[in-house]
C-alpha positions as CSV (number, residue, x, y, z in Angstrom):
1,M,-7.8,-4.2,56.4
2,N,-6.6,-3.0,59.3
3,A,-8.1,-0.2,61.0
4,L,-5.0,2.4,60.1
5,T,-6.2,1.8,56.9
6,P,-8.4,4.2,55.0
7,A,-11.4,2.8,53.4
8,I,-11.4,4.2,49.8
9,A,-14.5,4.2,47.1
10,V,-13.3,2.8,43.8
11,P,-16.1,3.5,41.1
12,D,-17.1,0.7,38.7
13,T,-15.7,2.5,35.7
14,T,-15.8,-0.9,33.1
15,L,-16.1,-0.6,29.9
16,D,-17.0,-3.4,29.2
17,P,-20.9,-3.9,28.0
18,G,-24.1,-4.4,31.2
19,D,-25.7,-7.2,29.3
20,F,-23.6,-8.9,26.7
21,G,-26.0,-11.0,25.5
22,E,-27.6,-7.3,24.0
23,M,-24.1,-6.7,22.1
24,R,-24.1,-10.6,20.9
25,R,-27.1,-9.5,19.5
26,L,-26.6,-6.3,18.1
27,G,-23.1,-7.9,17.1
28,H,-24.6,-10.8,15.3
29,R,-26.5,-8.3,12.8
30,M,-23.5,-6.1,12.6
31,L,-22.4,-8.6,10.9
32,D,-24.9,-9.9,8.7
33,E,-25.2,-6.6,7.3
34,M,-21.9,-6.5,6.4
35,F,-21.9,-9.2,4.4
36,D,-25.5,-8.4,2.8
37,H,-22.9,-5.2,2.3
38,L,-20.0,-7.1,0.6
39,E,-22.4,-9.9,-1.2
40,G,-24.5,-6.8,-2.7
41,R,-21.5,-4.6,-3.5
42,R,-22.0,-4.6,-7.5
43,D,-25.7,-3.7,-7.2
44,R,-24.8,0.0,-6.0
45,P,-23.0,2.8,-7.2
46,V,-19.1,2.9,-7.1
47,W,-19.4,6.1,-5.4
48,R,-22.3,8.7,-5.1
49,P,-22.2,12.4,-3.8
50,I,-22.6,13.0,-0.3
51,P,-25.3,15.4,0.5
52,E,-24.3,18.0,2.2
53,E,-26.9,17.0,5.5
54,T,-25.0,14.6,5.3
55,R,-21.6,16.0,5.5
56,A,-23.4,18.2,8.4
57,R,-24.2,15.1,10.9
58,M,-20.4,15.3,11.0
59,N,-20.3,18.6,12.3
60,A,-21.2,17.7,15.8
61,P,-19.9,18.4,19.3
62,L,-17.5,16.6,21.8
63,P,-19.7,13.5,22.9
64,W,-19.7,14.1,26.6
65,A,-22.7,12.1,27.2
66,P,-22.9,7.9,26.1
67,S,-24.8,7.1,23.4
68,P,-27.1,3.6,22.7
69,L,-24.6,1.8,20.4
70,A,-27.7,1.0,18.7
71,Q,-28.3,4.2,17.5
72,V,-24.5,5.0,16.8
73,Y,-24.9,1.6,14.3
74,D,-27.7,2.9,12.7
75,D,-25.6,6.5,12.1
76,F,-22.9,4.4,10.3
77,R,-25.4,2.8,8.1
78,E,-26.9,6.0,7.1
79,T,-24.4,8.5,7.4
80,I,-20.7,6.4,6.7
81,L,-21.7,2.9,5.1
82,P,-23.6,3.8,1.7
83,F,-21.0,6.4,0.9
84,D,-17.2,5.1,1.3
85,G,-14.0,5.5,-1.3
86,G,-16.1,2.9,-3.5
87,N,-12.4,0.1,-3.9
88,T,-14.3,-2.8,-3.1
89,H,-17.1,-2.8,-5.9
90,P,-15.5,-3.8,-8.6
91,G,-16.2,-1.7,-11.0
92,F,-13.5,1.0,-9.3
93,M,-10.4,0.9,-11.4
94,G,-8.4,4.2,-10.6
95,W,-6.7,3.8,-7.7
96,V,-4.3,1.4,-7.1
97,Q,-6.5,0.3,-4.1
98,G,-7.2,-3.6,-2.7
99,A,-10.3,-4.7,-2.5
100,G,-10.4,-6.8,0.7
101,T,-12.3,-10.2,1.3
102,P,-15.1,-11.3,4.1
103,V,-12.4,-13.5,5.2
104,G,-10.1,-10.2,6.0
105,M,-13.1,-8.5,7.8
106,L,-13.5,-11.1,10.2
107,A,-9.7,-11.6,11.4
108,E,-9.7,-7.5,11.3
109,M,-12.7,-8.2,14.3
110,L,-10.1,-11.1,15.6
111,A,-8.0,-9.1,16.1
112,G,-10.0,-5.8,17.4
113,G,-11.1,-8.0,20.1
114,M,-7.4,-9.6,21.0
115,N,-5.9,-6.2,21.0
116,A,-2.0,-7.1,20.7
117,N,0.9,-4.6,21.4
118,L,3.1,-5.8,18.7
119,G,6.0,-3.6,20.0
120,G,7.2,-7.0,21.5
121,R,7.4,-9.3,24.4
122,D,6.2,-12.9,24.4
123,H,2.8,-13.5,23.2
124,M,1.9,-15.9,20.1
125,P,0.7,-12.6,17.8
126,I,4.9,-11.8,17.4
127,A,4.9,-15.4,16.7
128,V,1.9,-14.4,13.4
129,E,4.3,-11.6,12.3
130,R,7.9,-14.3,12.2
131,Q,5.7,-16.3,10.1
132,I,4.9,-13.6,7.6
133,V,8.3,-13.0,7.3
134,T,9.5,-16.5,7.1
135,W,7.0,-17.0,4.5
136,M,7.6,-13.5,2.7
137,R,12.0,-14.8,2.3
138,A,10.8,-18.3,0.9
139,L,8.8,-16.1,-2.1
140,F,11.5,-13.2,-2.4
141,A,14.6,-15.7,-2.0
142,Y,16.0,-14.2,0.5
143,P,18.0,-15.4,3.5
144,D,18.0,-17.0,6.4
145,T,19.4,-13.8,7.2
146,A,16.4,-11.4,6.3
147,D,13.8,-10.3,8.6
148,G,10.7,-7.7,8.5
149,L,8.3,-6.0,9.7
150,F,4.9,-4.7,9.3
151,L,4.2,-0.8,8.7
152,T,1.2,1.1,7.6
153,G,2.3,0.8,4.2
154,A,4.8,1.2,1.0
155,S,5.7,5.0,2.1
156,Q,6.6,4.1,5.5
157,A,8.2,1.1,4.5
158,N,10.4,3.3,2.3
159,F,11.5,5.7,4.9
160,V,12.5,2.9,7.1
161,A,14.6,1.3,4.6
162,L,16.1,4.7,3.7
163,H,17.1,4.8,7.1
164,V,18.5,1.4,7.0
165,A,21.0,2.6,4.0
166,R,21.4,5.5,5.4
167,T,22.9,3.8,8.7
168,R,24.9,0.8,6.9
169,V,26.9,3.4,5.1
170,C,27.4,6.1,8.0
171,G,27.4,3.6,10.8
172,T,25.7,3.8,14.1
173,A,27.3,7.0,15.0
174,V,24.5,9.0,12.4
175,R,22.0,8.2,14.9
176,Q,23.1,10.5,17.2
177,D,25.5,13.0,15.0
178,G,23.3,12.9,12.7
179,L,23.6,13.8,9.1
180,A,26.1,17.2,9.4
181,A,28.3,14.8,10.3
182,H,27.8,13.0,7.1
183,P,27.4,15.4,4.5
184,G,27.5,14.3,0.4
185,L,24.5,11.3,1.0
186,V,23.0,11.0,-2.3
187,A,20.3,8.4,-3.5
188,Y,19.1,7.7,-7.0
189,A,15.9,6.3,-8.3
190,S,13.6,6.8,-11.4
191,A,11.9,9.6,-12.9
192,A,8.6,7.7,-12.6
193,V,9.2,7.1,-8.9
194,H,6.5,6.9,-5.8
195,G,6.1,10.9,-4.2
196,C,7.0,8.8,-0.7
197,V,10.4,8.3,-2.1
198,P,11.4,12.3,-2.7
199,R,9.5,12.4,0.6
200,A,11.0,10.2,2.6
201,C,14.6,11.9,1.6
202,E,12.9,15.3,3.2
203,M,11.8,13.7,6.8
204,A,15.0,12.0,6.7
205,G,17.0,15.3,6.7
206,L,18.8,14.5,3.6
207,G,15.8,17.0,1.3
208,T,15.0,15.8,-2.1
209,A,17.7,17.3,-3.5
210,A,19.7,14.0,-2.5
211,L,17.5,12.2,-5.0
212,R,19.1,12.1,-8.5
213,R,16.0,11.2,-10.4
214,I,17.0,8.8,-13.5
215,A,15.3,9.6,-17.2
216,V,13.1,6.8,-17.8
217,D,12.5,5.3,-21.5
218,G,9.4,4.9,-23.9
219,A,8.0,2.5,-20.9
220,E,8.9,4.5,-18.2
221,R,12.1,2.6,-16.8
222,I,14.8,3.5,-15.7
223,D,17.7,4.2,-18.0
224,T,20.2,2.4,-16.4
225,A,23.0,3.6,-18.3
226,A,22.0,6.5,-17.5
227,L,22.5,5.6,-13.5
228,D,25.5,4.2,-13.9
229,R,26.9,7.4,-15.8
230,Q,25.2,9.5,-12.5
231,I,26.6,7.2,-9.9
232,A,30.0,8.0,-11.2
233,H,30.0,10.9,-12.2
234,D,28.8,11.5,-8.3
235,K,31.6,9.4,-7.0
236,A,34.0,12.0,-8.7
237,A,32.7,15.0,-7.6
238,G,33.8,13.4,-4.2
239,L,29.2,13.1,-3.3
240,V,28.5,9.1,-1.1
241,P,26.1,7.7,-3.4
242,F,24.7,5.3,-0.8
243,M,21.7,4.0,-2.3
244,I,19.5,2.8,-5.4
245,V,15.7,2.7,-5.6
246,G,14.4,0.3,-8.1
247,T,10.5,0.6,-8.7
248,A,8.2,-2.6,-9.4
249,G,5.0,-1.3,-11.2
250,T,5.1,2.4,-11.5
251,V,2.3,4.1,-9.3
252,N,0.9,5.8,-13.2
253,T,1.9,3.0,-15.8
254,G,2.7,0.1,-13.9
255,A,5.7,-0.2,-15.8
256,I,9.0,-2.5,-14.0
257,D,12.3,-1.6,-14.2
258,D,15.5,-3.7,-15.5
259,L,15.7,-5.1,-11.6
260,A,18.7,-7.3,-11.9
261,A,20.6,-4.7,-13.9
262,M,20.3,-2.3,-11.2
263,A,21.2,-5.1,-9.1
264,E,24.6,-5.3,-11.4
265,I,25.1,-1.5,-10.8
266,A,24.4,-1.6,-7.3
267,T,26.8,-4.8,-6.6
268,R,29.3,-3.0,-8.7
269,H,29.1,0.6,-6.7
270,D,28.3,-1.1,-3.7
271,L,24.8,0.9,-2.9
272,H,21.8,-0.5,-0.9
273,F,19.8,-2.1,-3.2
274,H,16.4,-1.2,-2.6
275,V,13.2,-2.3,-4.6
276,D,9.5,-0.3,-4.3
277,G,7.3,-3.0,-5.3
278,A,4.1,-1.9,-3.6
279,L,1.7,-2.4,-6.4
280,G,3.7,-5.1,-8.4
281,A,5.9,-7.1,-5.9
282,L,3.1,-9.7,-5.2
283,A,2.8,-10.2,-9.2
284,M,5.8,-12.6,-7.8
285,L,2.3,-15.2,-6.5
286,A,2.1,-15.3,-10.2
287,D,3.7,-18.2,-12.6
288,D,3.6,-15.8,-15.5
289,L,3.8,-12.4,-14.5
290,A,7.0,-13.7,-12.1
291,P,9.3,-13.4,-14.4
292,L,9.0,-9.2,-14.8
293,L,10.9,-9.4,-11.1
294,A,14.1,-10.9,-12.5
295,G,16.5,-9.6,-10.3
296,I,14.6,-8.7,-7.1
297,E,15.8,-11.5,-5.1
298,R,18.8,-9.5,-5.3
299,S,17.7,-6.5,-3.8
300,D,18.6,-5.3,-0.4
301,S,15.0,-4.8,0.7
302,I,11.5,-5.0,-0.7
303,A,8.7,-2.6,0.5
304,F,5.1,-3.9,-1.0
305,D,0.8,-3.9,0.6
306,F,-0.4,-6.7,1.0
307,H,-3.5,-4.1,1.3
308,K,-3.2,-4.0,-2.5
309,W,-3.3,-7.7,-4.8
310,G,-3.0,-9.4,-1.2
311,H,-6.4,-7.7,-1.0
312,V,-6.1,-7.8,3.3
313,P,-8.3,-4.9,4.8
314,Y,-6.0,-1.8,5.2
315,D,-3.8,-1.3,6.2
316,A,-1.0,-3.7,5.8
317,G,2.0,-2.9,4.5
318,F,5.2,-4.5,4.7
319,L,9.2,-4.3,4.5
320,L,11.7,-7.2,4.0
321,V,15.3,-6.3,4.8
322,R,18.1,-9.1,3.6
323,D,19.8,-8.4,7.1
324,G,18.2,-8.2,10.4
325,A,21.0,-6.9,11.8
326,W,20.7,-3.6,9.1
327,Q,17.5,-3.1,10.8
328,R,18.2,-3.5,14.4
329,A,21.3,-1.6,14.2
330,A,19.4,1.6,12.9
331,F,16.5,1.0,15.1
332,A,17.1,-0.7,18.5
333,A,18.1,0.8,21.7
334,Q,18.1,0.1,25.2
335,D,15.3,1.8,27.3
336,A,14.6,1.3,30.8
337,Y,10.8,0.8,30.3
338,L,11.8,-1.7,27.9
339,T,14.3,-3.9,30.2
340,R,14.1,-7.3,28.7
341,A,13.9,-11.4,30.5
342,A,15.1,-14.7,30.1
343,T,11.5,-15.3,31.2
344,G,8.2,-14.1,31.0
345,L,6.1,-11.6,29.2
346,A,8.8,-9.5,29.2
347,G,10.8,-12.4,27.6
348,G,11.5,-13.0,23.8
349,A,14.2,-12.9,21.2
350,W,12.3,-10.9,18.6
351,W,10.6,-7.3,19.9
352,P,9.6,-6.0,16.7
353,C,10.2,-1.9,18.2
354,D,14.5,-3.2,17.3
355,T,13.6,-3.6,13.6
356,G,11.8,0.3,12.8
357,P,10.1,3.2,14.5
358,D,6.9,2.0,16.0
359,L,6.4,0.6,19.3
360,S,2.8,0.9,19.4
361,R,2.1,-1.7,17.0
362,G,-1.9,-3.2,15.5
363,F,-2.2,-7.0,14.9
364,R,-2.3,-6.4,11.5
365,A,0.0,-9.8,10.7
366,L,-3.3,-11.6,12.0
367,K,-5.6,-10.7,8.8
368,T,-2.3,-11.3,6.6
369,W,-2.3,-14.7,8.0
370,F,-6.0,-15.4,7.8
371,T,-6.1,-14.3,4.2
372,L,-2.9,-16.0,2.9
373,R,-4.1,-19.4,4.9
374,T,-7.9,-19.0,3.7
375,Y,-7.2,-18.6,0.2
376,G,-3.8,-20.1,-1.0
377,L,-1.0,-18.2,-2.1
378,A,-2.1,-20.0,-5.9
379,A,-5.4,-18.2,-6.1
380,I,-4.2,-14.7,-4.9
381,G,-1.8,-15.2,-7.6
382,A,-4.3,-16.1,-10.4
383,A,-6.6,-12.8,-9.2
384,I,-3.4,-11.2,-9.4
385,A,-2.9,-12.9,-13.4
386,A,-6.9,-11.7,-13.9
387,N,-6.2,-8.2,-13.0
388,C,-3.6,-8.2,-16.0
389,D,-5.4,-9.5,-18.3
390,L,-8.4,-7.4,-18.5
391,A,-6.1,-4.9,-18.2
392,Q,-4.9,-6.5,-21.7
393,A,-8.4,-6.6,-22.9
394,L,-8.8,-3.1,-22.2
395,A,-5.9,-2.1,-24.1
396,A,-7.6,-4.4,-26.9
397,R,-10.7,-2.9,-27.0
398,V,-9.1,0.8,-27.7
399,G,-6.8,-0.1,-29.9
400,A,-9.6,-1.6,-31.2
401,H,-12.0,1.5,-31.9
402,P,-11.0,4.9,-34.0
403,D,-12.5,7.1,-31.4
404,L,-9.5,6.0,-27.8
405,V,-6.0,5.9,-28.3
406,L,-3.5,4.2,-25.5
407,L,-1.2,6.9,-24.7
408,A,1.5,4.4,-22.6
409,P,2.6,0.7,-22.5
410,V,0.9,-1.7,-20.8
411,A,3.2,-3.4,-18.6
412,L,1.1,-5.1,-15.6
413,N,-2.3,-4.2,-14.8
414,I,-2.8,-0.4,-15.6
415,V,-3.9,1.5,-18.9
416,C,-3.8,4.7,-19.8
417,F,-6.2,6.3,-22.3
418,A,-8.3,9.0,-24.4
419,Y,-11.2,9.7,-26.0
420,A,-9.8,10.9,-28.8
421,P,-12.5,11.8,-32.0
422,G,-11.0,10.4,-35.1
423,G,-7.1,9.9,-33.5
424,A,-7.4,13.6,-32.6
425,A,-6.5,14.0,-28.7
426,G,-7.0,17.4,-28.6
427,D,-6.3,19.7,-25.1
428,G,-7.1,16.9,-23.0
429,A,-9.6,18.6,-21.3
430,C,-12.8,16.5,-22.8
431,N,-11.2,14.0,-20.6
432,R,-11.4,15.2,-17.7
433,R,-15.2,15.5,-17.8
434,I,-15.6,12.3,-18.9
435,V,-13.8,10.9,-15.5
436,E,-16.0,13.4,-13.5
437,R,-18.9,11.7,-14.8
438,L,-18.2,8.3,-14.9
439,H,-18.4,8.9,-11.8
440,I,-21.0,10.4,-10.7
441,A,-23.3,8.1,-13.2
442,G,-21.3,5.0,-10.5
443,Q,-20.5,1.8,-12.6
444,V,-17.4,2.3,-13.1
445,A,-14.8,4.6,-11.5
446,P,-11.8,4.8,-13.6
447,S,-9.1,8.3,-12.3
448,L,-7.5,10.8,-14.4
449,T,-3.5,11.5,-14.2
450,L,-1.2,12.8,-17.2
451,V,0.8,11.4,-19.9
452,D,3.5,13.5,-21.4
453,G,1.5,16.1,-19.3
454,M,-1.8,15.7,-20.9
455,P,-4.7,14.3,-19.2
456,A,-5.2,10.9,-19.3
457,I,-7.9,8.4,-18.3
458,R,-6.1,5.8,-16.3
459,A,-7.8,2.7,-15.5
460,A,-6.2,0.3,-12.4
461,F,-7.2,-3.4,-12.4
462,V,-6.4,-4.2,-8.8
463,N,-9.5,-5.6,-8.1
464,H,-10.5,-9.4,-7.6
465,R,-13.8,-9.1,-8.5
466,S,-13.9,-7.0,-11.9
467,T,-14.9,-9.5,-14.6
468,I,-14.6,-8.1,-18.5
469,D,-18.5,-6.9,-18.3
470,D,-16.6,-4.1,-16.5
471,V,-13.8,-3.5,-18.4
472,D,-17.3,-2.5,-21.5
473,R,-18.9,-1.0,-19.1
474,L,-15.7,2.0,-18.8
475,V,-15.2,1.7,-22.5
476,A,-19.0,2.0,-23.3
477,G,-18.9,4.5,-20.7
478,V,-16.1,6.7,-21.8
479,L,-17.9,6.2,-25.6
480,A,-21.2,7.8,-24.4
481,C,-19.7,10.8,-22.2
482,G,-17.1,11.9,-25.2
483,A,-20.2,11.5,-27.7
484,A,-22.4,13.6,-25.5
485,D,-21.7,17.8,-26.0
486,A,-20.2,18.3,-22.4
487,C,-17.3,17.1,-24.5
488,H,-17.8,19.4,-27.3
489,T,-17.6,22.7,-25.6
């Protein structure tokens, strides 16, 4: 520094610990206690009500001053960990949520330590995501042109797929001109489609009126003949059909559309065929279940969640697209701050920001890579098949008991049934109370849904920790709660 250079005092503002040894000891304690938490999860309630005083502890002012990490961790142990959502517990069977694994937890820690941004550039985390894309391409028998992308979940993956399909039919000009220059776009899905699909139409500016919801049969599968007729009718009316959405595992009952028939219809009408496989797509890993998905290999895109039946920690949604050029046409942009280079960190042939909406992206691929490599696809497939076996076992118990009634066919891993003394289901209010009481009891946690407008008890088997004992606890709990006075008022 010469005499003309002013002296500038720059304070040391690092957020690294002054004593890594102390943090290491506390970190080991955190890790050990999380292993204890998972190992003993069955011994604690699935869910417990949150005391008002515990809720009140979260109503704190802005934390301008620092707090010792050990104190913050103690607060976590006392006010957060005991009152989780319950999906790691083997008795959790109400919603389609994966159970996670210790391996995934460790991988999430490693990803946090790397703090990688997978928007683009040339670094190995990008290669890990590319590996998952390659594996999924092979699993679903997609061509070498296929590409894929991690997203928060299937809701966002379905939204991105809609944008891809829209750009295919409208051309890249739609990105500048908007939908006003392309009126009359319509898409198709079953009446049982997940709510994220009509929401995707809303967010894309199409509106829900642009989504034709086709009637379903008694097993909640789309009526393919009605689908074909509706497309022909819309074409004759001057509208522009552009996309069909098949469902591989409906949210209510787990039904799988006839994907092969839908692929034929899409080919005949030259439409983008997308499959929402948020729940069921990974049934491809189970030999006895994969035939239920026949036709999925003919789709143009598939949305699914590794954080459901793949048991990767939240969140890890995924979109697979038959031709990566379609994604790049829908999303790639050449902003100045994303200038590429032939070599160096700004190199790399594949930047995920060219294939989806996000530039800032976490390292979701690492926990998926660890999970698939550590357990192997066969073991994950076996866990998926076991869940479906538990659903069939529950259906058999329901069918054999005079006070229980099955309300929908069991297509995969979801059972909808009701407490119905002597076969009379009543107005369904009793089933609402049964579900609430089971949650409070803390052994099992089914959910409540509507089947043909009537309240139903819904058990979704997604947890790799669940056993036949959990099925028996559910049945016994439903019968006990149903026989209680509260269910006869």
